[in-house]
C-alpha positions as CSV (number, residue, x, y, z in Angstrom):
1,M,68.8,9.5,39.4
2,I,70.4,11.9,41.8
3,F,69.0,15.1,42.9
4,S,70.5,17.9,44.9
5,I,68.6,19.5,47.8
6,E,67.1,22.7,45.8
7,E,66.3,20.1,43.1
8,S,64.6,17.7,45.5
9,I,62.5,20.7,47.4
10,Q,61.5,22.0,43.8
11,K,60.1,18.6,42.8
12,L,58.2,18.1,46.1
13,K,56.8,21.6,45.5
14,I,55.7,20.7,42.1
15,E,53.9,17.6,43.1
16,I,52.0,19.1,45.9
17,L,50.8,21.7,43.8
18,S,50.1,19.1,40.6
19,Q,46.2,18.6,40.0
20,D,47.0,15.3,39.0
21,W,46.4,12.9,41.9
22,S,48.0,9.7,40.3
23,L,51.2,8.2,40.9
24,S,53.0,7.0,37.6
25,Q,56.3,5.1,37.7
26,K,57.4,8.2,35.7
27,K,56.5,10.4,39.0
28,I,57.8,8.0,41.7
29,E,61.1,7.8,40.5
30,P,62.1,11.3,40.9
31,L,60.4,11.5,44.1
32,E,62.2,8.5,45.4
33,A,65.4,10.2,44.5
34,A,64.3,13.6,46.2
35,F,63.4,11.6,49.5
36,T,66.9,9.8,49.5
37,C,68.5,13.5,49.3
38,L,66.5,14.8,51.7
39,K,66.7,12.0,54.4
40,N,70.3,12.5,54.1
41,R,69.8,16.5,54.8
42,F,67.6,15.6,57.6
43,K,69.4,12.8,59.4
44,T,70.0,15.0,62.7
45,R,66.5,15.7,62.9
46,K,64.6,12.9,64.0
47,S,61.1,14.3,63.6
48,A,61.8,15.3,59.9
49,L,63.5,11.8,59.0
50,A,60.5,10.2,60.8
51,I,58.1,12.0,58.6
52,L,60.0,11.8,55.4
53,T,60.2,7.9,56.3
54,M,56.6,7.6,56.4
55,A,56.0,9.5,53.2
56,D,58.4,7.0,51.6
57,S,56.4,4.1,53.2
58,V,53.2,5.6,51.4
59,L,55.1,6.0,47.9
60,Q,56.4,2.3,48.0
61,F,52.7,1.3,48.9
62,A,51.7,3.3,45.7
63,K,54.6,1.8,43.7
64,K,54.0,-1.8,44.4
65,R,50.1,-1.6,44.3
66,D,48.3,-3.0,41.2
67,T,45.4,-0.4,41.6
68,P,45.4,3.0,41.9
69,A,46.3,4.4,45.7
70,P,43.0,5.5,47.5
71,P,42.9,9.2,47.6
72,E,43.5,9.7,51.2
73,F,47.0,8.1,50.7
74,I,47.7,10.3,48.1
75,D,46.5,13.3,50.3
76,F,48.7,12.0,53.1
77,L,51.8,12.0,50.8
78,K,51.1,15.4,49.6
79,E,50.6,16.6,53.2
80,T,53.9,15.1,54.4
81,M,55.7,16.7,51.6
82,A,54.4,20.1,52.3
83,H,55.4,19.7,55.9
84,V,59.1,18.7,54.8
85,V,59.2,21.7,52.5
86,N,58.0,23.9,55.4
87,M,60.7,22.6,57.6
88,Y,63.3,23.1,55.2
89,E,62.4,26.6,54.5
90,E,62.0,27.5,58.2
91,S,65.0,29.9,59.4
92,K,65.0,28.5,62.9
93,F,65.1,25.0,64.1
94,D,62.6,24.2,66.8
95,P,62.6,20.8,68.2
96,D,59.4,21.2,70.3
97,R,57.7,22.2,67.1
98,D,59.1,19.3,65.0
99,E,58.1,16.7,67.6
100,E,54.5,18.3,67.8
101,L,54.3,17.8,64.2
102,F,55.8,14.4,64.1
103,K,52.9,13.2,66.5
104,R,50.2,14.7,64.4
105,V,51.6,13.1,61.5
106,Y,52.3,9.8,63.0
107,A,48.5,9.6,64.3
108,K,47.3,9.9,60.6
109,F,50.0,7.5,59.4
110,V,48.6,4.6,61.9
111,R,45.2,5.3,60.6
112,L,46.4,4.5,57.1
113,R,48.3,1.4,58.4
114,E,45.2,0.2,60.0
115,R,43.1,0.6,56.9
116,V,45.8,-1.4,55.0
117,R,45.8,-4.3,57.4
118,E,42.1,-4.7,57.3
119,E,42.2,-4.5,53.7
120,R,45.0,-7.1,53.8
121,N,42.9,-9.4,56.0
122,A,40.1,-9.0,53.9
123,L,42.3,-10.1,50.7
124,S,44.1,-12.6,52.7
125,D,47.2,-10.9,51.6
126,P,50.9,-11.6,53.5
127,A,51.8,-9.5,56.2
128,P,53.7,-6.5,55.5
129,E,57.5,-5.9,56.6
130,Q,58.4,-3.6,59.3
131,A,60.3,-0.7,58.7
132,P,61.8,2.0,61.5
133,V,60.0,5.4,62.0
134,R,61.7,6.6,64.7
135,G,64.7,5.7,67.2
136,A,64.5,2.9,69.6
137,A,62.6,5.1,72.4
138,R,59.2,4.5,70.2
139,P,57.8,1.3,68.7
140,A,58.8,1.4,64.9
141,A,55.9,1.7,62.5
142,P,55.4,-0.8,59.9
143,P,55.2,0.9,56.4
144,V,51.7,1.2,54.4
145,A,51.8,-2.2,52.9
146,P,50.8,-3.0,49.2
147,T,47.6,-4.8,48.9
148,R,47.0,-7.2,46.0
149,P,43.5,-8.6,45.4
150,A,43.4,-12.1,45.7
151,R,42.4,-13.8,42.6
152,K,39.0,-14.8,44.1
153,G,38.8,-12.4,46.5
154,P,36.1,-9.3,45.9
155,P,37.0,-6.6,43.8
156,V,39.1,-3.7,44.8
157,A,36.8,-0.3,44.4
158,K,38.6,2.2,42.1
159,P,38.4,5.9,43.6
160,Q,35.7,7.6,42.7
161,P,35.6,11.4,41.4
162,E,34.8,14.0,44.1
163,A,31.0,14.0,44.3
164,N,30.4,17.7,45.3
165,P,33.3,19.4,44.0
166,F,34.0,22.8,45.9
167,Q,33.5,25.4,43.2
168,P,32.1,28.8,44.8
169,K,30.5,30.8,42.3
170,A,31.3,34.4,41.7
171,G,29.7,36.9,44.1
172,T,30.2,34.4,47.1
173,L,31.3,36.3,50.2
174,V,34.9,35.7,51.2
175,Y,36.5,36.7,54.7
176,L,40.4,37.2,54.3
177,A,42.2,35.9,57.1
178,Q,45.8,35.4,58.1
179,I,47.3,32.0,59.2
180,G,50.7,31.8,60.5
181,E,52.5,33.8,57.6
182,T,50.1,32.8,54.8
183,Q,46.7,34.9,54.0
184,V,43.9,32.9,52.8
185,G,40.3,33.4,52.2
186,I,37.3,31.6,53.9
187,L,33.8,31.6,53.1
188,A,31.7,33.7,55.1
189,A,29.0,31.1,55.1
190,D,31.4,28.6,57.0
191,I,32.1,31.5,59.9
192,A,30.2,30.8,62.9
193,L,31.9,33.3,65.1
194,L,34.9,35.2,65.4
195,K,36.5,36.0,69.0
196,T,39.4,37.6,70.4
197,L,42.0,35.4,72.1
198,K,43.5,36.1,75.5
199,P,47.1,34.9,75.9
200,K,46.8,32.6,78.8
201,R,43.8,31.2,77.3
202,K,45.6,30.4,74.1
203,K,48.4,28.7,75.7
204,L,45.6,26.6,77.3
205,Y,43.8,25.7,74.0
206,I,46.9,25.0,72.2
207,K,48.0,22.5,74.8
208,S,44.6,20.8,75.1
209,S,43.8,21.1,71.5
210,Q,40.2,22.0,72.1
211,I,38.1,25.1,73.0
212,P,35.2,24.9,75.3
213,L,32.3,27.0,74.3
214,K,31.3,28.1,77.8
215,D,34.7,30.3,77.9
216,L,33.2,32.3,75.1
217,C,29.9,33.3,76.8
218,G,29.5,36.9,77.6
219,F,27.7,38.4,80.8
220,F,25.2,40.0,79.1
221,R,24.3,38.0,75.9
222,S,23.9,34.2,75.3
223,L,26.1,32.3,73.1
224,S,23.8,31.1,70.5
225,S,22.7,34.5,69.7
226,Q,26.3,35.3,68.7
227,L,26.6,32.0,66.6
228,Q,26.0,31.8,62.9
229,G,25.0,28.6,61.1
230,S,23.9,25.3,62.5
231,L,25.5,26.0,65.9
232,S,23.0,28.9,66.8
233,S,20.0,26.4,66.7
234,L,21.3,24.4,69.8
235,K,20.2,25.2,73.3
236,E,22.3,27.6,75.5
237,S,22.7,24.4,77.9
238,Q,24.1,22.3,75.2
239,L,26.4,24.8,73.9
240,K,28.0,25.2,77.2
241,R,28.8,21.7,77.5
242,L,30.6,21.7,74.1
243,A,34.5,21.8,73.5
244,L,35.2,22.0,69.7
245,P,38.4,20.6,68.4
246,L,41.4,22.9,67.6
247,I,42.3,22.3,64.0
248,V,45.3,23.2,61.8
249,P,44.5,23.4,58.2
250,Q,46.9,21.6,55.8
251,G,48.5,22.9,52.9
252,M,52.0,24.2,51.7
253,G,52.6,27.7,53.2
254,L,50.3,27.0,56.3
255,P,51.8,26.3,59.8
256,P,52.0,22.6,60.6
257,I,50.9,23.4,64.4
258,P,48.7,25.8,66.0
259,D,50.1,29.5,65.6
260,E,51.5,30.8,69.0
261,E,51.2,34.4,67.7
262,A,47.5,34.1,66.7
263,T,45.4,37.0,68.3
264,C,41.8,35.7,67.5
265,L,39.9,32.2,67.1
266,L,37.4,31.5,64.4
267,I,34.5,28.9,65.1
268,L,33.8,27.2,61.8
269,S,30.8,25.3,61.1
270,H,30.0,23.6,57.8
271,E,26.4,21.7,57.8
272,Q,26.6,19.6,61.2
273,R,30.4,19.9,61.7
274,H,32.2,22.5,63.5
275,G,35.9,23.2,64.6
276,V,38.2,26.0,65.8
277,V,40.9,27.6,63.6
278,L,43.5,30.1,65.3
279,C,44.2,33.3,63.3
280,R,46.5,36.4,63.5
281,Q,44.1,38.7,61.8
282,V,40.8,38.4,59.9
283,E,39.4,41.2,57.6
284,G,36.5,43.2,59.1
285,E,34.5,43.1,55.9
286,A,33.8,40.3,53.6
287,R,34.9,40.7,49.8
288,E,33.0,39.5,46.8
289,L,34.6,36.5,44.9
290,L,35.3,37.4,41.2
291,S,36.5,34.1,40.0
292,F,37.8,30.8,41.6
293,S,40.1,28.1,39.8
294,R,40.7,24.7,41.5
295,A,44.3,23.8,42.6
296,K,44.2,21.5,45.5
297,N,47.0,21.4,47.8
298,G,46.0,19.7,51.3
299,D,42.9,21.9,52.7
300,I,43.7,24.6,50.0
301,A,41.0,24.2,47.3
302,G,42.5,26.7,44.9
303,L,43.0,30.6,43.7
304,A,40.2,33.0,44.5
305,R,40.4,36.2,42.6
306,F,39.2,39.5,43.9
307,A,38.8,43.1,43.0
308,D,42.2,45.2,42.7
309,E,43.9,41.9,41.2
310,V,44.0,40.4,44.7
311,E,44.7,36.5,44.5
312,L,44.8,34.3,47.5
313,P,44.6,30.4,48.4
314,L,40.9,29.6,49.2
315,L,40.4,27.0,52.3
316,N,38.0,24.2,51.9
317,V,36.3,24.3,55.4
318,G,34.1,21.5,54.7
319,Q,36.9,19.0,53.9
320,F,38.9,19.6,57.1
321,L,35.9,19.5,59.4
322,E,34.7,16.3,57.6
323,R,38.2,15.0,58.8
324,E,38.5,16.4,62.2
325,G,35.5,18.4,63.3
326,F,32.7,18.0,65.9
327,L,29.6,16.5,64.5
328,S,26.5,18.0,66.2
329,L,23.1,16.6,66.0
330,P,20.3,19.2,65.1
331,G,18.3,20.4,67.9
């Protein structure tokens, strides 16, 4: 099976948007062909080639596994494919952005690899083979190895369905925000604070990947009085000591690294988890949701519909805060 570059990109897009998270042999073979084509296309871009190699490792892990791959492995595969599509469609090659994206993806790949090692040790599986991810300047990362349950070992748990599926009801208030070039919806209940970004501060925040809340204090107004949600219950002294992580939501069409053209920041809170997302623009008034249809794509939960036939992807804030957000204790 041989694909052209356009056919390969189209195949990746189809799988990214697919709501079926199983990986049958019928799906794996075309993806293998697409990866082979795209590896040749990106052979001169080390970061892109490394990301493709990691995606292929997860694909081979799913191919050789006797049981369905856990959801987080499929999620990683879809995320890396979305990054590859974005890198292909970007009009300008920026090696620094590619390198930053590689570091983020590689960190997640290492966590998956460690999980496989732990599972392998528990089941007394043979050691995985090594496969290069980058050039000689960086230690090669072994691929995510298949794990097969030993005959006398404990049973491997099957992936469980989503306990609390993200399904906002009609009438839910949603703010429209622009992240990079993409406009998305964010539930008003998840927004704790909106602040304008100063250019110098923005560079520091992107470099450090965190936002000290003391930077957002006003001269005449306490920080806690400005916040919504569970953060507002914390004491002012506690808030001033906190630094929230800068989070980049994942999904096709969303920028893979913090947007350097952002003009404002959103502090997001879901229950006791918190984080910050950089935006170019946020509408001044919330809109009422008319309907919502699930179509999972990374942190994009589905399509939200509003009046005047407006349709936008809706972010599942709880999902990426659960993954990367700061956990605070009540009071």
